[in-house]
C-alpha positions in Angstrom: 0.0 0.0 0.0 1.1 3.6 -0.6 1.4 5.5 2.7 2.9 9.0 3.3 5.2 7.3 5.8 5.6 3.6 6.4 3.6 3.6 9.6 0.7 5.8 8.4 -2.7 4.4 7.6 -4.2 4.6 4.2 -7.9 4.3 3.2 -8.8 2.2 0.2 -12.3 2.5 -1.2 -13.2 -0.4 -3.5 -15.6 1.1 -6.1 -16.1 -2.0 -8.2 -18.0 -5.2 -7.3 -15.7 -7.9 -6.0 -16.5 -11.4 -4.6 -16.4 -11.5 -0.8 -13.3 -13.7 -0.7 -11.4 -11.2 -2.8 -12.3 -8.3 -0.5 -11.2 -10.4 2.5 -7.8 -11.1 0.9 -7.4 -7.4 0.1 -8.2 -6.5 3.8 -5.6 -9.1 5.0 -2.9 -7.8 2.7 -1.7 -4.9 4.8 -2.7 -3.9 8.3 -2.1 -0.3 7.6 -4.9 -0.2 5.1 -8.5 0.6 6.0 -10.6 -1.0 3.4 -14.0 0.3 2.5 -16.3 -2.1 0.6 -20.0 -1.7 0.9 -21.8 -4.4 -1.0 -25.1 -2.6 -0.6 -23.7 -0.1 -3.1 -22.5 -2.6 -5.6 -24.3 -4.0 -8.6 -24.8 -7.8 -8.7 -22.0 -9.6 -10.6 -22.9 -11.0 -14.0 -20.0 -13.6 -13.8 -17.2 -14.3 -11.4 -14.5 -11.9 -12.8 -17.0 -9.1 -13.5 -16.0 -5.7 -12.3 -18.9 -3.8 -13.7 -22.0 -5.7 -12.8 -25.6 -5.2 -13.7 -26.8 -1.5 -13.9 -27.6 -0.1 -10.5 -29.5 3.1 -9.8 -28.5 4.9 -6.6 -31.1 6.3 -4.3 -30.4 9.6 -2.5 -29.3 7.7 0.6 -27.0 5.5 -1.4 -25.4 8.5 -3.1 -24.8 10.1 0.3 -23.1 7.0 1.6 -21.0 6.8 -1.5 -19.9 10.4 -1.3 -19.0 9.9 2.4 -16.7 7.0 1.4 -15.1 9.0 -1.4 -14.3 11.9 0.9 -12.3 9.4 3.1 -10.5 7.7 0.3 -6.7 7.9 -0.3 -7.0 5.2 -3.0 -9.8 4.0 -5.3 -9.7 0.4 -6.4 -11.8 0.5 -9.5 -13.0 3.4 -11.5 -15.8 5.7 -10.5 -16.9 6.8 -14.0 -20.2 8.5 -13.1 -18.5 10.9 -10.7 -15.3 11.4 -12.7 -15.9 15.0 -13.6 -16.3 16.0 -9.9 -13.8 13.5 -8.4 -11.3 16.1 -7.2 -14.1 17.8 -5.2 -15.7 14.5 -3.9 -12.4 12.8 -3.1 -10.0 15.5 -1.9 -7.6 13.1 -0.2 -7.3 10.9 -3.3 -3.8 10.1 -4.4 -4.1 6.9 -6.4 -6.6 5.2 -8.7 -6.0 1.5 -9.3 -8.2 0.6 -12.3 
């Protein structure tokens, strides 16, 4: 994980649908990383390696949660295409996008 200093924590927001076992392996990879993955905000996978999923329409409550997670993120795992034009405003701490 990328940290400002070796002992600093970093927040990774996973913005693409992943199987639960993959999320657990990511969480176990580095104890300095705070991993955010909210499957209630993820579309259902179409097949095991799918990172897009079926179309999902956000409610106002879902959008609020998503924006809260973006505001905390240092790293995005996946690509938040719908919010790309406002990403610098919505994710002011963001330093890395792993797509």
